[in-house]
HTML snippet that shows the backbone in 3Dmol.js (N, CA, C, O; Angstrom):
<script src="https://3Dmol.org/build/3Dmol-min.js"></script>
<div id="view" style="width:600px;height:400px;position:relative"></div>
<script>
const pdb = `
ATOM      1  N   MET A   1       0.845  -1.171   0.000  1.00  0.00           N
ATOM      2  CA  MET A   1       0.000   0.000   0.000  1.00  0.00           C
ATOM      3  C   MET A   1       0.891   1.234   0.000  1.00  0.00           C
ATOM      4  O   MET A   1       1.890   1.301   0.716  1.00  0.00           O
ATOM      5  N   ILE A   2       0.512   2.197  -0.810  1.00  0.00           N
ATOM      6  CA  ILE A   2       1.358   3.366  -1.057  1.00  0.00           C
ATOM      7  C   ILE A   2       0.540   4.639  -0.903  1.00  0.00           C
ATOM      8  O   ILE A   2      -0.647   4.674  -1.228  1.00  0.00           O
ATOM      9  N   PHE A   3       1.199   5.697  -0.396  1.00  0.00           N
ATOM     10  CA  PHE A   3       0.588   7.018  -0.370  1.00  0.00           C
ATOM     11  C   PHE A   3       1.593   8.009  -0.948  1.00  0.00           C
ATOM     12  O   PHE A   3       2.780   7.707  -1.069  1.00  0.00           O
ATOM     13  N   THR A   4       1.107   9.184  -1.298  1.00  0.00           N
ATOM     14  CA  THR A   4       1.973  10.236  -1.835  1.00  0.00           C
ATOM     15  C   THR A   4       2.212  11.274  -0.755  1.00  0.00           C
ATOM     16  O   THR A   4       1.271  11.778  -0.142  1.00  0.00           O
ATOM     17  N   LEU A   5       3.478  11.590  -0.527  1.00  0.00           N
ATOM     18  CA  LEU A   5       3.870  12.612   0.439  1.00  0.00           C
ATOM     19  C   LEU A   5       4.326  13.845  -0.319  1.00  0.00           C
ATOM     20  O   LEU A   5       5.170  13.760  -1.212  1.00  0.00           O
ATOM     21  N   ILE A   6       3.767  14.989   0.038  1.00  0.00           N
ATOM     22  CA  ILE A   6       4.194  16.266  -0.521  1.00  0.00           C
ATOM     23  C   ILE A   6       4.592  17.157   0.648  1.00  0.00           C
ATOM     24  O   ILE A   6       3.779  17.451   1.524  1.00  0.00           O
ATOM     25  N   PHE A   7       5.855  17.584   0.651  1.00  0.00           N
ATOM     26  CA  PHE A   7       6.372  18.434   1.725  1.00  0.00           C
ATOM     27  C   PHE A   7       7.533  19.237   1.177  1.00  0.00           C
ATOM     28  O   PHE A   7       8.521  18.676   0.704  1.00  0.00           O
ATOM     29  N   LYS A   8       7.410  20.553   1.242  1.00  0.00           N
ATOM     30  CA  LYS A   8       8.414  21.468   0.685  1.00  0.00           C
ATOM     31  C   LYS A   8       8.683  21.089  -0.759  1.00  0.00           C
ATOM     32  O   LYS A   8       7.762  21.113  -1.575  1.00  0.00           O
ATOM     33  N   ASP A   9       9.929  20.737  -1.104  1.00  0.00           N
ATOM     34  CA  ASP A   9      10.279  20.376  -2.481  1.00  0.00           C
ATOM     35  C   ASP A   9      10.141  18.881  -2.752  1.00  0.00           C
ATOM     36  O   ASP A   9      10.493  18.414  -3.836  1.00  0.00           O
ATOM     37  N   ILE A  10       9.633  18.127  -1.779  1.00  0.00           N
ATOM     38  CA  ILE A  10       9.523  16.674  -1.904  1.00  0.00           C
ATOM     39  C   ILE A  10       8.135  16.308  -2.413  1.00  0.00           C
ATOM     40  O   ILE A  10       7.129  16.810  -1.912  1.00  0.00           O
ATOM     41  N   SER A  11       8.088  15.451  -3.386  1.00  0.00           N
ATOM     42  CA  SER A  11       6.845  14.833  -3.834  1.00  0.00           C
ATOM     43  C   SER A  11       7.203  13.403  -4.196  1.00  0.00           C
ATOM     44  O   SER A  11       7.776  13.141  -5.254  1.00  0.00           O
ATOM     45  N   GLU A  12       6.857  12.472  -3.298  1.00  0.00           N
ATOM     46  CA  GLU A  12       7.287  11.093  -3.507  1.00  0.00           C
ATOM     47  C   GLU A  12       6.231  10.117  -3.028  1.00  0.00           C
ATOM     48  O   GLU A  12       5.405  10.434  -2.172  1.00  0.00           O
ATOM     49  N   GLU A  13       6.278   8.924  -3.599  1.00  0.00           N
ATOM     50  CA  GLU A  13       5.417   7.856  -3.135  1.00  0.00           C
ATOM     51  C   GLU A  13       6.140   7.102  -2.038  1.00  0.00           C
ATOM     52  O   GLU A  13       7.334   6.822  -2.147  1.00  0.00           O
ATOM     53  N   ARG A  14       5.409   6.773  -0.973  1.00  0.00           N
ATOM     54  CA  ARG A  14       5.987   6.059   0.165  1.00  0.00           C
ATOM     55  C   ARG A  14       5.101   4.884   0.521  1.00  0.00           C
ATOM     56  O   ARG A  14       3.883   4.929   0.349  1.00  0.00           O
ATOM     57  N   ASP A  15       5.728   3.834   1.017  1.00  0.00           N
ATOM     58  CA  ASP A  15       4.981   2.676   1.505  1.00  0.00           C
ATOM     59  C   ASP A  15       4.344   3.002   2.842  1.00  0.00           C
ATOM     60  O   ASP A  15       4.905   3.750   3.642  1.00  0.00           O
ATOM     61  N   ILE A  16       3.182   2.444   3.077  1.00  0.00           N
ATOM     62  CA  ILE A  16       2.557   2.527   4.396  1.00  0.00           C
ATOM     63  C   ILE A  16       3.170   1.388   5.206  1.00  0.00           C
ATOM     64  O   ILE A  16       2.910   0.219   4.921  1.00  0.00           O
ATOM     65  N   PRO A  17       3.983   1.717   6.217  1.00  0.00           N
ATOM     66  CA  PRO A  17       4.769   0.687   6.889  1.00  0.00           C
ATOM     67  C   PRO A  17       4.008  -0.258   7.820  1.00  0.00           C
ATOM     68  O   PRO A  17       4.517  -1.325   8.160  1.00  0.00           O
ATOM     69  N   LYS A  18       2.800   0.117   8.234  1.00  0.00           N
ATOM     70  CA  LYS A  18       2.060  -0.741   9.165  1.00  0.00           C
ATOM     71  C   LYS A  18       0.580  -0.416   9.099  1.00  0.00           C
ATOM     72  O   LYS A  18       0.172   0.600   8.537  1.00  0.00           O
ATOM     73  N   GLU A  19      -0.218  -1.305   9.688  1.00  0.00           N
ATOM     74  CA  GLU A  19      -1.651  -1.040   9.805  1.00  0.00           C
ATOM     75  C   GLU A  19      -1.875   0.112  10.765  1.00  0.00           C
ATOM     76  O   GLU A  19      -1.094   0.316  11.694  1.00  0.00           O
ATOM     77  N   ASN A  20      -2.926   0.852  10.545  1.00  0.00           N
ATOM     78  CA  ASN A  20      -3.291   1.976  11.409  1.00  0.00           C
ATOM     79  C   ASN A  20      -2.186   3.040  11.469  1.00  0.00           C
ATOM     80  O   ASN A  20      -1.978   3.660  12.512  1.00  0.00           O
ATOM     81  N   TYR A  21      -1.493   3.247  10.370  1.00  0.00           N
ATOM     82  CA  TYR A  21      -0.442   4.266  10.269  1.00  0.00           C
ATOM     83  C   TYR A  21      -1.105   5.635  10.201  1.00  0.00           C
ATOM     84  O   TYR A  21      -1.951   5.877   9.340  1.00  0.00           O
ATOM     85  N   THR A  22      -0.724   6.526  11.103  1.00  0.00           N
ATOM     86  CA  THR A  22      -1.389   7.825  11.220  1.00  0.00           C
ATOM     87  C   THR A  22      -0.478   8.972  10.784  1.00  0.00           C
ATOM     88  O   THR A  22       0.716   8.792  10.545  1.00  0.00           O
ATOM     89  N   ILE A  23      -1.080  10.149  10.689  1.00  0.00           N
ATOM     90  CA  ILE A  23      -0.312  11.361  10.415  1.00  0.00           C
ATOM     91  C   ILE A  23       0.752  11.549  11.500  1.00  0.00           C
ATOM     92  O   ILE A  23       1.883  11.932  11.202  1.00  0.00           O
ATOM     93  N   LYS A  24       0.395  11.284  12.738  1.00  0.00           N
ATOM     94  CA  LYS A  24       1.344  11.414  13.850  1.00  0.00           C
ATOM     95  C   LYS A  24       2.533  10.482  13.660  1.00  0.00           C
ATOM     96  O   LYS A  24       3.672  10.882  13.903  1.00  0.00           O
ATOM     97  N   ASP A  25       2.286   9.238  13.226  1.00  0.00           N
ATOM     98  CA  ASP A  25       3.378   8.296  12.942  1.00  0.00           C
ATOM     99  C   ASP A  25       4.297   8.849  11.854  1.00  0.00           C
ATOM    100  O   ASP A  25       5.520   8.764  11.958  1.00  0.00           O
ATOM    101  N   LEU A  26       3.693   9.416  10.811  1.00  0.00           N
ATOM    102  CA  LEU A  26       4.472   9.987   9.717  1.00  0.00           C
ATOM    103  C   LEU A  26       5.339  11.140  10.210  1.00  0.00           C
ATOM    104  O   LEU A  26       6.521  11.214   9.877  1.00  0.00           O
ATOM    105  N   LEU A  27       4.762  12.031  10.996  1.00  0.00           N
ATOM    106  CA  LEU A  27       5.531  13.157  11.533  1.00  0.00           C
ATOM    107  C   LEU A  27       6.685  12.663  12.399  1.00  0.00           C
ATOM    108  O   LEU A  27       7.787  13.209  12.332  1.00  0.00           O
ATOM    109  N   ASN A  28       6.442  11.641  13.206  1.00  0.00           N
ATOM    110  CA  ASN A  28       7.514  11.068  14.019  1.00  0.00           C
ATOM    111  C   ASN A  28       8.609  10.463  13.145  1.00  0.00           C
ATOM    112  O   ASN A  28       9.795  10.646  13.420  1.00  0.00           O
ATOM    113  N   ASP A  29       8.216   9.741  12.093  1.00  0.00           N
ATOM    114  CA  ASP A  29       9.190   9.133  11.180  1.00  0.00           C
ATOM    115  C   ASP A  29      10.060  10.191  10.500  1.00  0.00           C
ATOM    116  O   ASP A  29      11.248   9.976  10.262  1.00  0.00           O
ATOM    117  N   LEU A  30       9.447  11.338  10.191  1.00  0.00           N
ATOM    118  CA  LEU A  30      10.169  12.423   9.518  1.00  0.00           C
ATOM    119  C   LEU A  30      10.859  13.363  10.506  1.00  0.00           C
ATOM    120  O   LEU A  30      11.526  14.317  10.105  1.00  0.00           O
ATOM    121  N   GLU A  31      10.691  13.083  11.802  1.00  0.00           N
ATOM    122  CA  GLU A  31      11.242  13.912  12.874  1.00  0.00           C
ATOM    123  C   GLU A  31      10.775  15.363  12.766  1.00  0.00           C
ATOM    124  O   GLU A  31      11.562  16.302  12.886  1.00  0.00           O
ATOM    125  N   LEU A  32       9.464  15.515  12.533  1.00  0.00           N
ATOM    126  CA  LEU A  32       8.836  16.836  12.438  1.00  0.00           C
ATOM    127  C   LEU A  32       7.907  17.039  13.626  1.00  0.00           C
ATOM    128  O   LEU A  32       7.303  16.088  14.123  1.00  0.00           O
ATOM    129  N   SER A  33       7.798  18.271  14.073  1.00  0.00           N
ATOM    130  CA  SER A  33       6.933  18.598  15.194  1.00  0.00           C
ATOM    131  C   SER A  33       5.533  18.939  14.709  1.00  0.00           C
ATOM    132  O   SER A  33       5.362  19.687  13.747  1.00  0.00           O
ATOM    133  N   SER A  34       4.537  18.382  15.384  1.00  0.00           N
ATOM    134  CA  SER A  34       3.151  18.694  15.020  1.00  0.00           C
ATOM    135  C   SER A  34       2.806  20.145  15.326  1.00  0.00           C
ATOM    136  O   SER A  34       1.784  20.647  14.856  1.00  0.00           O
ATOM    137  N   GLN A  35       3.640  20.824  16.103  1.00  0.00           N
ATOM    138  CA  GLN A  35       3.397  22.232  16.424  1.00  0.00           C
ATOM    139  C   GLN A  35       3.792  23.161  15.276  1.00  0.00           C
ATOM    140  O   GLN A  35       3.395  24.327  15.258  1.00  0.00           O
ATOM    141  N   THR A  36       4.570  22.652  14.321  1.00  0.00           N
ATOM    142  CA  THR A  36       5.017  23.492  13.211  1.00  0.00           C
ATOM    143  C   THR A  36       4.513  23.011  11.848  1.00  0.00           C
ATOM    144  O   THR A  36       4.905  23.548  10.812  1.00  0.00           O
ATOM    145  N   ILE A  37       3.640  21.991  11.853  1.00  0.00           N
ATOM    146  CA  ILE A  37       3.149  21.401  10.604  1.00  0.00           C
ATOM    147  C   ILE A  37       1.629  21.354  10.603  1.00  0.00           C
ATOM    148  O   ILE A  37       1.007  21.009  11.608  1.00  0.00           O
ATOM    149  N   VAL A  38       1.031  21.706   9.457  1.00  0.00           N
ATOM    150  CA  VAL A  38      -0.404  21.531   9.249  1.00  0.00           C
ATOM    151  C   VAL A  38      -0.564  20.420   8.206  1.00  0.00           C
ATOM    152  O   VAL A  38      -0.092  20.559   7.077  1.00  0.00           O
ATOM    153  N   PRO A  39      -1.234  19.305   8.582  1.00  0.00           N
ATOM    154  CA  PRO A  39      -1.403  18.209   7.623  1.00  0.00           C
ATOM    155  C   PRO A  39      -2.704  18.314   6.832  1.00  0.00           C
ATOM    156  O   PRO A  39      -3.744  18.706   7.362  1.00  0.00           O
ATOM    157  N   LYS A  40      -2.620  17.954   5.545  1.00  0.00           N
ATOM    158  CA  LYS A  40      -3.807  17.852   4.702  1.00  0.00           C
ATOM    159  C   LYS A  40      -3.804  16.453   4.090  1.00  0.00           C
ATOM    160  O   LYS A  40      -2.772  15.958   3.639  1.00  0.00           O
ATOM    161  N   GLN A  41      -4.968  15.837   4.084  1.00  0.00           N
ATOM    162  CA  GLN A  41      -5.131  14.504   3.514  1.00  0.00           C
ATOM    163  C   GLN A  41      -6.153  14.608   2.396  1.00  0.00           C
ATOM    164  O   GLN A  41      -7.324  14.905   2.634  1.00  0.00           O
ATOM    165  N   ASN A  42      -5.699  14.362   1.177  1.00  0.00           N
ATOM    166  CA  ASN A  42      -6.577  14.457   0.003  1.00  0.00           C
ATOM    167  C   ASN A  42      -7.269  15.819  -0.074  1.00  0.00           C
ATOM    168  O   ASN A  42      -8.445  15.917  -0.426  1.00  0.00           O
ATOM    169  N   GLY A  43      -6.510  16.871   0.264  1.00  0.00           N
ATOM    170  CA  GLY A  43      -7.008  18.237   0.137  1.00  0.00           C
ATOM    171  C   GLY A  43      -7.774  18.769   1.334  1.00  0.00           C
ATOM    172  O   GLY A  43      -8.162  19.937   1.344  1.00  0.00           O
ATOM    173  N   GLU A  44      -7.999  17.936   2.344  1.00  0.00           N
ATOM    174  CA  GLU A  44      -8.755  18.346   3.523  1.00  0.00           C
ATOM    175  C   GLU A  44      -7.835  18.424   4.743  1.00  0.00           C
ATOM    176  O   GLU A  44      -6.970  17.567   4.930  1.00  0.00           O
ATOM    177  N   LEU A  45      -8.025  19.458   5.576  1.00  0.00           N
ATOM    178  CA  LEU A  45      -7.276  19.537   6.829  1.00  0.00           C
ATOM    179  C   LEU A  45      -7.675  18.375   7.725  1.00  0.00           C
ATOM    180  O   LEU A  45      -8.854  18.039   7.837  1.00  0.00           O
ATOM    181  N   VAL A  46      -6.668  17.759   8.368  1.00  0.00           N
ATOM    182  CA  VAL A  46      -6.933  16.609   9.234  1.00  0.00           C
ATOM    183  C   VAL A  46      -6.160  16.748  10.546  1.00  0.00           C
ATOM    184  O   VAL A  46      -5.283  17.601  10.683  1.00  0.00           O
ATOM    185  N   ILE A  47      -6.507  15.893  11.501  1.00  0.00           N
ATOM    186  CA  ILE A  47      -5.808  15.858  12.778  1.00  0.00           C
ATOM    187  C   ILE A  47      -4.745  14.758  12.745  1.00  0.00           C
ATOM    188  O   ILE A  47      -4.741  13.906  11.857  1.00  0.00           O
ATOM    189  N   GLU A  48      -3.853  14.795  13.722  1.00  0.00           N
ATOM    190  CA  GLU A  48      -2.744  13.837  13.780  1.00  0.00           C
ATOM    191  C   GLU A  48      -3.193  12.391  13.861  1.00  0.00           C
ATOM    192  O   GLU A  48      -2.478  11.504  13.396  1.00  0.00           O
ATOM    193  N   GLU A  49      -4.350  12.131  14.436  1.00  0.00           N
ATOM    194  CA  GLU A  49      -4.825  10.768  14.624  1.00  0.00           C
ATOM    195  C   GLU A  49      -5.438  10.169  13.357  1.00  0.00           C
ATOM    196  O   GLU A  49      -5.825   9.000  13.356  1.00  0.00           O
ATOM    197  N   SER A  50      -5.531  10.950  12.284  1.00  0.00           N
ATOM    198  CA  SER A  50      -6.101  10.446  11.032  1.00  0.00           C
ATOM    199  C   SER A  50      -5.209   9.360  10.444  1.00  0.00           C
ATOM    200  O   SER A  50      -3.991   9.515  10.352  1.00  0.00           O
ATOM    201  N   GLU A  51      -5.845   8.251  10.045  1.00  0.00           N
ATOM    202  CA  GLU A  51      -5.102   7.147   9.438  1.00  0.00           C
ATOM    203  C   GLU A  51      -4.812   7.440   7.970  1.00  0.00           C
ATOM    204  O   GLU A  51      -5.620   8.050   7.270  1.00  0.00           O
ATOM    205  N   ILE A  52      -3.656   6.997   7.525  1.00  0.00           N
ATOM    206  CA  ILE A  52      -3.263   7.129   6.128  1.00  0.00           C
ATOM    207  C   ILE A  52      -3.651   5.834   5.411  1.00  0.00           C
ATOM    208  O   ILE A  52      -3.351   4.739   5.886  1.00  0.00           O
ATOM    209  N   HIS A  53      -4.318   5.972   4.265  1.00  0.00           N
ATOM    210  CA  HIS A  53      -4.805   4.823   3.503  1.00  0.00           C
ATOM    211  C   HIS A  53      -4.130   4.774   2.129  1.00  0.00           C
ATOM    212  O   HIS A  53      -3.501   5.738   1.692  1.00  0.00           O
ATOM    213  N   ASP A  54      -4.277   3.639   1.470  1.00  0.00           N
ATOM    214  CA  ASP A  54      -3.730   3.430   0.142  1.00  0.00           C
ATOM    215  C   ASP A  54      -4.206   4.532  -0.810  1.00  0.00           C
ATOM    216  O   ASP A  54      -5.389   4.872  -0.837  1.00  0.00           O
ATOM    217  N   ASP A  55      -3.289   5.071  -1.572  1.00  0.00           N
ATOM    218  CA  ASP A  55      -3.548   6.112  -2.589  1.00  0.00           C
ATOM    219  C   ASP A  55      -3.870   7.484  -2.015  1.00  0.00           C
ATOM    220  O   ASP A  55      -4.263   8.372  -2.771  1.00  0.00           O
ATOM    221  N   ASP A  56      -3.721   7.695  -0.707  1.00  0.00           N
ATOM    222  CA  ASP A  56      -3.919   9.019  -0.132  1.00  0.00           C
ATOM    223  C   ASP A  56      -2.803   9.965  -0.582  1.00  0.00           C
ATOM    224  O   ASP A  56      -1.676   9.549  -0.850  1.00  0.00           O
ATOM    225  N   GLU A  57      -3.157  11.247  -0.654  1.00  0.00           N
ATOM    226  CA  GLU A  57      -2.154  12.287  -0.849  1.00  0.00           C
ATOM    227  C   GLU A  57      -2.053  13.049   0.462  1.00  0.00           C
ATOM    228  O   GLU A  57      -3.029  13.636   0.929  1.00  0.00           O
ATOM    229  N   ILE A  58      -0.865  13.035   1.051  1.00  0.00           N
ATOM    230  CA  ILE A  58      -0.620  13.720   2.308  1.00  0.00           C
ATOM    231  C   ILE A  58       0.279  14.913   2.024  1.00  0.00           C
ATOM    232  O   ILE A  58       1.409  14.760   1.562  1.00  0.00           O
ATOM    233  N   ARG A  59      -0.234  16.090   2.304  1.00  0.00           N
ATOM    234  CA  ARG A  59       0.544  17.321   2.122  1.00  0.00           C
ATOM    235  C   ARG A  59       0.822  17.900   3.501  1.00  0.00           C
ATOM    236  O   ARG A  59      -0.095  18.134   4.288  1.00  0.00           O
ATOM    237  N   LEU A  60       2.102  18.128   3.779  1.00  0.00           N
ATOM    238  CA  LEU A  60       2.507  18.722   5.062  1.00  0.00           C
ATOM    239  C   LEU A  60       2.925  20.159   4.795  1.00  0.00           C
ATOM    240  O   LEU A  60       3.815  20.422   3.987  1.00  0.00           O
ATOM    241  N   ILE A  61       2.272  21.081   5.485  1.00  0.00           N
ATOM    242  CA  ILE A  61       2.512  22.510   5.281  1.00  0.00           C
ATOM    243  C   ILE A  61       3.240  23.053   6.505  1.00  0.00           C
ATOM    244  O   ILE A  61       2.756  22.954   7.632  1.00  0.00           O
ATOM    245  N   GLN A  62       4.420  23.633   6.256  1.00  0.00           N
ATOM    246  CA  GLN A  62       5.239  24.203   7.321  1.00  0.00           C
ATOM    247  C   GLN A  62       4.650  25.541   7.749  1.00  0.00           C
ATOM    248  O   GLN A  62       4.396  26.408   6.913  1.00  0.00           O
ATOM    249  N   ILE A  63       4.433  25.709   9.059  1.00  0.00           N
ATOM    250  CA  ILE A  63       3.960  26.975   9.601  1.00  0.00           C
ATOM    251  C   ILE A  63       5.174  27.881   9.773  1.00  0.00           C
ATOM    252  O   ILE A  63       6.198  27.456  10.308  1.00  0.00           O
ATOM    253  N   ILE A  64       5.062  29.107   9.329  1.00  0.00           N
ATOM    254  CA  ILE A  64       6.161  30.053   9.431  1.00  0.00           C
ATOM    255  C   ILE A  64       5.838  31.056  10.530  1.00  0.00           C
ATOM    256  O   ILE A  64       4.789  31.700  10.524  1.00  0.00           O
ATOM    257  N   TYR A  65       6.761  31.168  11.466  1.00  0.00           N
ATOM    258  CA  TYR A  65       6.614  32.131  12.557  1.00  0.00           C
ATOM    259  C   TYR A  65       7.451  33.366  12.264  1.00  0.00           C
ATOM    260  O   TYR A  65       8.425  33.295  11.515  1.00  0.00           O
ATOM    261  N   GLY A  66       7.092  34.452  12.827  1.00  0.00           N
ATOM    262  CA  GLY A  66       7.906  35.655  12.660  1.00  0.00           C
ATOM    263  C   GLY A  66       7.088  36.891  12.992  1.00  0.00           C
ATOM    264  O   GLY A  66       5.899  36.831  13.307  1.00  0.00           O
ATOM    265  N   GLY A  67       7.766  37.976  12.907  1.00  0.00           N
ATOM    266  CA  GLY A  67       7.039  39.185  13.230  1.00  0.00           C
ATOM    267  C   GLY A  67       7.723  40.410  12.719  1.00  0.00           C
ATOM    268  O   GLY A  67       7.228  41.520  12.914  1.00  0.00           O
TER     269      GLY A  67
END
`;
const viewer = $3Dmol.createViewer("view");
viewer.addModel(pdb, "pdb");
viewer.setStyle({}, {cartoon: {color: "spectrum"}});
viewer.zoomTo();
viewer.render();
</script>
């Protein structure tokens, strides 16, 4: 089972490594903080507990801080 990951300049297909693989698992695998990332699954905003399924498109959007 495969999903598409889009993050910054990356657009790649990745295997779903286990059953019940979530956005939170993906962020942990990529060593990214959920406090600085907004996840979208198939174009919709989702929460970290959302499961990733075959053929999903997961887009991770970096939050930019500053002033």
